[in-house]
C-alpha positions as CSV (number, residue, x, y, z in Angstrom):
1,M,79.6,65.5,94.5
2,K,80.8,65.2,91.2
3,Q,78.4,66.7,88.7
4,P,77.8,65.9,84.9
5,R,78.7,69.4,83.4
6,I,78.9,69.7,80.1
7,N,82.9,70.3,78.8
8,I,83.6,73.0,76.5
9,S,85.6,70.0,74.5
10,W,81.9,68.7,73.3
11,Y,81.6,72.0,71.7
12,I,84.8,71.8,69.8
13,A,84.1,68.2,68.7
14,A,80.6,68.8,67.4
15,D,82.6,71.8,65.5
16,I,84.7,69.6,63.7
17,C,81.9,67.0,63.0
18,G,79.6,69.9,61.6
19,A,82.9,71.5,59.6
20,A,83.4,67.9,58.0
21,L,79.8,67.6,57.2
22,T,79.2,71.1,55.6
23,W,82.4,70.4,53.8
24,F,81.1,67.5,52.0
25,C,77.9,69.0,52.0
26,F,79.5,72.2,50.3
27,Y,81.3,70.1,47.3
28,F,77.9,68.3,46.8
29,L,76.0,71.5,46.5
30,R,78.5,72.5,43.8
31,T,78.1,69.5,41.5
32,V,74.5,70.8,41.3
33,I,75.5,74.4,40.6
34,Y,77.8,73.3,37.6
35,Q,76.1,70.4,36.6
36,Y,78.4,67.8,36.6
37,P,78.9,63.9,38.4
38,F,79.8,64.2,42.0
39,S,83.3,62.7,42.5
40,I,86.0,63.5,45.3
41,P,88.6,65.7,43.5
42,S,92.5,65.5,44.6
43,G,93.1,67.8,47.4
44,F,89.6,67.1,49.1
45,Y,90.9,65.8,52.1
46,L,93.5,68.2,52.6
47,G,91.4,71.5,51.8
48,G,88.8,69.4,54.4
49,L,91.5,69.5,57.1
50,M,92.4,73.3,56.6
51,Y,89.0,73.9,56.3
52,I,87.9,72.4,59.7
53,L,91.2,73.9,61.2
54,G,89.8,77.4,60.0
55,W,86.4,77.1,61.3
56,L,87.9,75.9,64.8
57,S,90.7,79.2,64.5
58,L,87.5,81.4,63.9
59,H,85.5,80.1,66.6
60,F,88.2,80.4,69.2
61,L,89.1,83.8,68.2
62,T,85.2,84.9,68.6
63,G,85.2,83.5,72.2
64,A,82.5,80.6,71.4
65,Y,84.6,78.0,73.4
66,Q,83.5,79.5,76.8
67,N,81.7,78.1,79.8
68,V,78.3,76.9,78.2
69,Y,76.3,77.6,81.0
70,H,77.1,81.5,81.0
71,K,75.9,81.5,77.5
72,S,72.2,82.8,76.3
73,G,70.6,81.8,72.7
74,V,70.5,85.1,71.5
75,T,74.0,85.7,72.1
76,E,74.9,82.5,70.3
77,F,72.4,83.1,67.6
78,F,74.2,86.7,66.6
79,R,77.6,85.0,67.1
80,T,77.3,82.3,65.0
81,L,75.5,84.4,62.0
82,I,78.6,86.9,62.4
83,V,81.1,84.2,62.3
84,S,79.4,82.3,59.7
85,L,79.1,85.3,57.3
86,I,82.8,86.0,57.7
87,G,84.0,82.5,57.3
88,C,82.0,82.5,54.2
89,L,83.0,85.7,52.8
90,A,86.7,84.3,53.4
91,L,86.2,81.3,51.5
92,L,84.3,82.8,48.7
93,F,87.2,85.4,47.8
94,F,89.5,82.1,48.0
95,F,87.3,80.5,45.4
96,I,87.3,83.7,43.3
97,L,90.8,83.9,43.2
98,K,91.8,80.1,42.6
99,N,88.6,79.2,40.1
100,P,87.7,82.4,37.8
101,Q,84.6,82.4,36.2
102,R,82.7,84.2,33.5
103,N,79.3,83.8,35.4
104,N,79.9,85.7,38.4
105,L,76.4,84.5,39.6
106,H,77.7,80.9,40.4
107,Y,79.4,82.7,43.0
108,Y,76.6,83.7,45.0
109,D,75.1,80.2,44.7
110,E,78.6,78.9,46.1
111,F,78.3,81.2,48.9
112,Y,74.7,80.7,49.8
113,S,75.4,77.0,49.2
114,L,78.0,77.0,52.0
115,L,76.5,79.7,54.2
116,V,73.2,78.1,54.7
117,P,74.4,74.7,55.8
118,V,77.2,76.2,57.9
119,F,74.8,78.7,59.8
120,F,72.2,75.7,60.6
121,V,74.5,73.1,61.7
122,T,76.8,75.2,63.9
123,L,73.8,77.0,65.4
124,T,71.8,73.6,65.8
125,S,74.3,71.8,67.6
126,R,74.8,75.4,70.0
127,L,71.2,75.3,70.7
128,L,71.2,71.6,71.7
129,F,74.0,72.4,74.3
130,L,72.2,75.2,75.6
131,R,69.0,73.4,75.8
132,M,70.8,70.6,77.5
133,A,72.5,73.0,80.1
134,N,69.4,74.6,80.8
135,R,67.5,71.1,81.4
136,Q,70.6,70.2,83.8
137,L,70.1,73.5,85.6
138,K,66.3,73.3,86.2
139,K,66.6,69.6,87.6
140,T,69.6,71.3,89.9
141,K,72.0,68.4,88.3
142,V,74.6,71.1,87.9
143,S,74.5,73.8,90.3
144,F,77.1,76.9,91.2
145,N,77.7,77.6,95.0
146,V,77.5,81.6,95.7
147,L,79.0,83.6,98.4
148,L,77.7,86.7,99.4
149,I,79.7,89.1,100.8
150,G,78.4,92.5,102.5
151,S,76.5,93.8,105.6
152,G,73.6,92.1,107.1
153,K,70.8,94.8,105.9
154,N,72.2,94.5,102.5
155,A,72.7,90.9,102.2
156,T,69.1,90.1,103.4
157,Q,67.5,92.7,101.0
158,F,69.5,91.3,98.1
159,F,68.8,87.5,99.3
160,N,65.3,87.8,99.0
161,S,65.9,89.7,95.4
162,F,67.9,86.8,94.1
163,I,65.7,84.1,95.1
164,N,62.8,85.5,93.5
165,T,64.5,86.5,90.3
166,N,66.7,83.1,90.2
167,T,64.2,80.3,89.9
168,N,65.6,77.4,88.2
169,S,69.4,79.5,87.6
170,G,71.6,76.8,89.1
171,Y,72.9,79.7,91.0
172,F,72.6,79.1,95.0
173,I,74.0,81.3,97.7
174,T,75.7,78.7,100.1
175,S,77.8,81.0,102.4
176,F,77.4,84.2,103.4
177,L,80.3,86.5,104.9
178,N,79.2,89.4,107.1
179,T,81.6,92.5,107.1
180,N,79.9,93.7,110.0
181,G,81.1,90.9,112.1
182,N,77.4,90.1,112.9
183,T,76.0,86.5,111.8
184,N,72.7,87.2,113.5
185,I,70.7,88.1,110.3
186,G,67.9,86.7,108.3
187,L,69.1,84.3,106.2
188,P,68.0,80.5,105.9
189,G,69.7,78.3,108.3
190,T,70.8,76.5,105.1
191,V,73.6,79.6,104.4
192,K,76.6,78.9,105.9
193,K,77.5,82.3,107.9
194,Y,81.0,83.6,108.5
195,N,81.9,87.1,110.2
196,D,86.1,87.3,109.5
197,L,86.9,88.7,106.5
198,N,90.3,86.8,106.8
199,K,89.1,83.4,106.2
200,L,87.8,84.3,102.7
201,H,90.3,82.3,101.2
202,F,89.3,79.4,103.5
203,I,85.7,79.9,102.8
204,I,86.1,80.0,99.0
205,D,88.0,76.6,99.1
206,S,86.3,74.8,101.7
207,D,82.3,75.4,100.4
208,K,83.6,74.9,96.7
209,I,82.7,78.8,95.8
210,E,82.4,79.7,92.0
211,E,80.8,82.9,92.2
212,V,81.3,85.7,94.7
213,I,78.6,88.9,94.7
214,I,79.8,91.9,96.9
215,T,77.0,94.0,98.4
216,V,78.5,97.1,100.4
217,E,77.5,100.4,100.9
218,K,78.8,103.4,98.7
219,N,80.8,104.7,101.2
220,E,83.0,101.3,101.9
221,R,85.4,102.0,99.1
222,D,88.2,100.8,101.3
223,L,86.5,97.9,102.4
224,L,85.6,96.8,98.7
225,T,89.0,97.6,97.8
226,T,90.3,95.3,100.3
227,I,87.8,92.4,99.4
228,L,89.1,92.5,95.5
229,R,92.8,92.5,96.6
230,Q,92.0,89.6,98.6
231,L,90.1,87.9,95.4
232,S,92.6,88.7,92.8
233,D,94.5,85.6,93.3
234,K,91.1,83.3,93.5
235,D,89.8,81.5,90.4
236,V,86.1,82.7,91.0
237,N,83.8,85.0,89.1
238,I,83.3,88.2,90.9
239,K,79.9,90.8,90.9
240,I,78.9,93.8,92.9
241,T,75.4,95.2,93.2
242,A,74.4,97.7,90.8
243,D,74.2,100.7,93.4
244,A,77.9,100.4,94.1
245,V,78.9,100.9,90.3
246,D,80.2,104.3,91.5
247,I,83.0,103.4,93.7
248,I,84.3,101.0,91.1
249,T,87.3,102.6,88.2
250,G,88.3,100.3,85.4
251,A,86.9,97.9,83.3
252,V,83.8,96.8,84.4
253,Q,80.7,95.7,82.4
254,A,77.1,95.9,83.6
255,N,75.4,92.6,83.2
256,N,72.4,90.5,84.5
257,V,73.7,87.0,84.4
258,M,71.7,85.6,87.3
259,G,68.7,87.7,86.6
260,V,69.4,90.8,89.2
261,P,71.4,93.7,88.0
262,L,74.9,93.1,88.7
263,I,78.4,94.3,88.0
264,D,80.9,91.9,86.3
265,V,84.1,93.0,87.3
266,H,86.6,92.3,84.8
267,N,89.5,94.0,86.9
268,G,90.7,95.7,83.8
269,L,91.8,92.6,81.8
270,L,91.6,91.9,78.2
271,P,88.1,91.1,76.6
272,S,87.2,87.9,75.6
273,W,88.6,88.1,71.8
274,Q,91.8,89.7,72.7
275,K,92.7,87.1,75.3
276,N,92.3,84.2,72.3
277,I,94.3,86.2,69.9
278,K,96.8,86.4,72.6
279,R,96.7,82.8,73.4
280,L,96.8,82.0,69.8
281,L,99.9,84.6,69.5
282,D,101.4,82.9,72.6
283,I,101.3,79.3,70.7
284,S,102.0,80.0,67.4
285,I,105.3,82.3,68.6
286,A,106.4,79.6,70.9
287,I,106.5,76.7,69.0
288,S,107.8,78.6,65.7
289,A,110.6,79.8,68.4
290,L,111.3,76.1,69.8
291,I,111.6,75.1,66.0
292,L,113.7,78.0,64.7
293,L,116.2,77.8,67.8
294,S,116.3,74.0,68.4
295,P,120.2,74.3,67.2
296,L,120.4,77.0,69.7
297,L,118.8,75.0,72.2
298,L,120.8,72.0,71.6
299,Y,124.1,74.0,72.0
300,A,122.9,75.5,75.5
301,A,122.3,71.9,76.7
302,I,125.2,70.5,75.7
303,R,127.4,73.3,77.0
304,T,124.9,73.3,80.1
305,K,126.0,69.9,80.6
306,F,129.6,70.2,80.5
307,S,129.5,73.3,82.2
308,S,129.3,71.9,85.7
309,A,128.3,68.5,87.1
310,G,124.4,68.5,87.6
311,Q,121.2,68.4,85.4
312,V,120.6,70.4,82.1
313,L,117.3,71.6,82.8
314,F,116.4,73.2,86.3
315,F,113.0,72.5,87.7
316,Q,111.5,75.2,90.2
317,E,107.9,75.8,91.5
318,R,106.7,79.1,90.9
319,I,103.1,80.9,91.5
320,G,100.9,81.4,88.3
321,F,97.6,82.5,87.3
322,K,95.2,82.9,90.2
323,G,97.7,81.7,92.8
324,K,98.2,78.1,91.2
325,P,101.3,76.6,91.4
326,F,103.3,75.3,88.5
327,V,107.0,74.0,87.7
328,I,109.0,76.5,85.7
329,Y,112.1,75.0,83.1
330,K,114.8,76.6,82.7
331,F,118.5,75.9,81.7
332,R,120.4,75.4,84.7
333,S,122.9,78.5,85.4
334,M,124.2,77.7,89.0
335,L,125.8,75.0,90.7
336,Q,123.7,72.2,91.5
337,N,122.3,72.1,95.0
338,A,123.0,75.9,95.0
339,E,120.3,76.1,97.4
340,Q,121.0,73.8,100.3
341,N,120.4,76.2,102.8
342,G,116.8,77.4,101.8
343,P,115.6,80.0,99.1
344,M,118.3,82.2,98.2
345,L,117.9,85.2,95.1
346,S,121.0,85.2,93.1
347,S,123.2,88.6,92.3
348,N,125.3,89.7,89.6
349,N,128.8,88.4,91.2
350,D,127.0,85.2,93.0
351,P,130.0,82.7,93.0
352,R,127.2,80.0,92.8
353,I,126.5,81.0,89.0
354,T,128.7,79.0,86.2
355,G,130.8,80.8,83.7
356,W,128.4,79.5,81.2
357,G,125.4,80.3,83.4
358,K,126.5,83.8,83.5
359,T,126.7,83.9,79.5
360,M,123.1,82.4,79.4
361,R,122.3,85.0,81.5
362,K,123.3,87.7,79.8
363,W,121.6,86.6,76.8
364,R,118.3,85.5,78.4
365,L,119.3,81.7,77.0
366,D,118.5,80.2,80.4
367,E,114.8,81.6,80.1
368,L,114.2,79.8,76.8
369,P,112.6,76.4,77.9
370,Q,109.9,78.2,79.6
371,L,108.8,78.1,75.6
372,W,107.4,74.9,76.9
373,N,105.7,76.4,79.8
374,I,104.0,78.7,77.3
375,I,102.8,76.0,75.2
376,K,101.3,74.2,78.2
377,G,99.2,76.9,79.1
378,E,101.0,77.8,81.8
379,M,102.8,81.3,81.2
380,S,102.2,83.9,78.1
381,L,105.0,85.4,76.4
382,V,104.3,88.6,78.2
383,G,103.4,89.1,81.9
384,P,104.7,89.7,85.5
385,R,107.4,87.5,85.9
386,P,106.6,84.2,88.3
387,E,107.9,84.0,91.9
388,R,108.3,81.4,94.3
389,K,105.6,81.2,97.2
390,F,108.5,81.9,99.7
391,Y,109.0,85.6,98.4
392,I,105.7,86.2,97.3
393,D,104.5,85.7,101.2
394,Q,107.2,88.0,102.5
395,I,106.2,90.7,100.1
396,V,102.2,90.5,100.4
397,Q,103.0,91.1,104.0
398,Q,104.4,94.8,103.3
399,H,102.7,95.3,99.9
400,P,99.1,93.5,99.8
401,E,98.6,94.9,96.1
402,Y,101.0,92.5,94.5
403,K,98.4,90.0,94.7
404,Y,97.1,91.9,91.6
405,L,100.1,90.7,89.5
406,L,98.3,87.1,89.8
407,K,95.4,88.4,87.7
408,V,97.1,87.4,84.6
409,K,99.5,84.9,83.5
410,P,103.1,85.1,84.2
411,G,105.3,85.8,81.1
412,L,108.5,85.1,79.6
413,T,109.1,88.7,79.4
414,S,107.4,91.8,81.2
415,W,107.4,95.5,81.4
416,G,109.1,95.0,85.0
417,M,111.6,93.1,83.1
418,V,112.3,95.5,80.4
419,K,112.4,98.3,82.9
420,F,114.1,96.9,85.6
421,G,115.4,93.5,84.8
422,Y,116.2,90.6,87.3
423,A,115.6,91.3,90.9
424,S,118.1,90.0,93.5
425,T,116.5,91.1,96.4
426,I,112.9,91.3,97.8
427,E,113.5,95.2,98.0
428,E,113.9,94.8,94.4
429,M,110.9,92.7,93.6
430,I,108.9,95.5,95.2
431,E,110.6,98.2,93.3
432,R,109.7,96.4,90.0
433,M,106.5,95.3,91.3
434,P,104.7,98.6,89.9
435,Y,105.7,98.4,86.5
436,D,104.1,95.1,86.4
437,I,100.9,96.6,87.9
438,M,101.1,99.3,85.3
439,Y,100.7,96.6,82.6
440,I,98.0,94.8,83.9
441,E,95.8,97.8,84.2
442,N,97.1,98.8,80.7
443,V,97.2,95.2,79.0
444,S,96.8,95.0,75.3
445,I,97.9,93.3,72.5
446,V,99.6,96.2,70.8
447,L,101.3,96.6,74.4
448,D,102.5,93.0,74.6
449,L,104.2,93.8,71.2
450,K,105.9,96.8,72.1
451,I,107.3,94.6,75.4
452,M,108.5,91.8,72.8
453,L,110.2,93.9,70.9
454,Y,111.8,96.0,73.6
455,T,113.1,92.5,75.3
456,I,114.4,91.3,71.7
457,S,116.4,94.6,71.7
458,I,117.7,94.3,75.2
459,I,118.5,90.4,74.1
460,L,120.5,91.2,71.0
461,S,122.6,94.2,72.7
462,G,123.4,91.8,75.5
463,E,122.5,93.8,78.1
464,G,120.1,91.3,80.4
465,K,121.2,90.4,83.9
């Protein structure tokens, strides 16, 4: 059943309207402060556009545009207050530099004439959405399916605690996977019961699971590792019971999201604000590169067209973030229909590669169309290189930890590409894998910048392969 969930685009639309309102209000209050008739000055609308974009960017960077059902009123209050203060202080310094005054006290009047409306309007819209979301959860118009994984005893104890403390939360334990292989436990008949861990992907997909709670014993370290590995390519929130905290290493954060003390497993990924900065950098650099390199892109397209018969662009399905397939774009560097007999990796002396294709690969020009994949949000500038499902399935059979690479968006370049380069065999993919796993465990904005600088150095030296 389709649920009337509040889309985050509503948040954005409310912020646009709120920013436009406070921009007009600010100019009106300035006429009161300086005692002159209100009028629309030149540059009012352009300034208003920049003002709105500035607030949207600030809200985005601070993680405001996340799932409304995972927010709290207290968090929204303090986030709105801090963002309002930062934004208004920035505008205050802008107006001080642009319009120096003899009486500096007027700057304080301007500051508060902006801060109060911005904070009040933004917070009001935030709380209205939260109230609407809470009402939907209480009336069960919106709900979230939860899969409980663990042994019978632990599961029964947790289920009873969960039911007692999660009234009207919107979270319902709809499925249970018993790690002991026994489904004869004291859970209601409304809960679907499973006993085969290999069916974990099937359970999540068929039961439309959005939250997974793991209740395992402290001595089940290997089992927990196996479960987390299987969940690494699924788009679900993962939590474990608090008594299992000592068997988890890495970036985890204790949280009481659903009323019961749970540990929210972030798997060492970037915090929210850094993810937003990374995405902003991806979009900014990709758009700038497309504009600045447009003559080179046109030249590469023309050379590709006349190098051999076939299309200029090469389209191929790859596996991306959380195991979702997407179509990758590249300049065609091989002869048309180079894989008539099925998937084949390329090598240095591959006869299928055209003369111009070898040049493009040397300077990585064939990868440039992937800037559009980055803008679309399917890829990032830095991340493990995306591979085809055909090869991933073979690698996972030998090294299940390869699935960890699906925890982040694939990248135009990666630590593995810098250290190893293109892989021409499955063995070389496996050899390159540890670099990409190290990247995921140490991911940061600084590391991304280092990898990009090394990549540029390799490209300029013509050492690509």
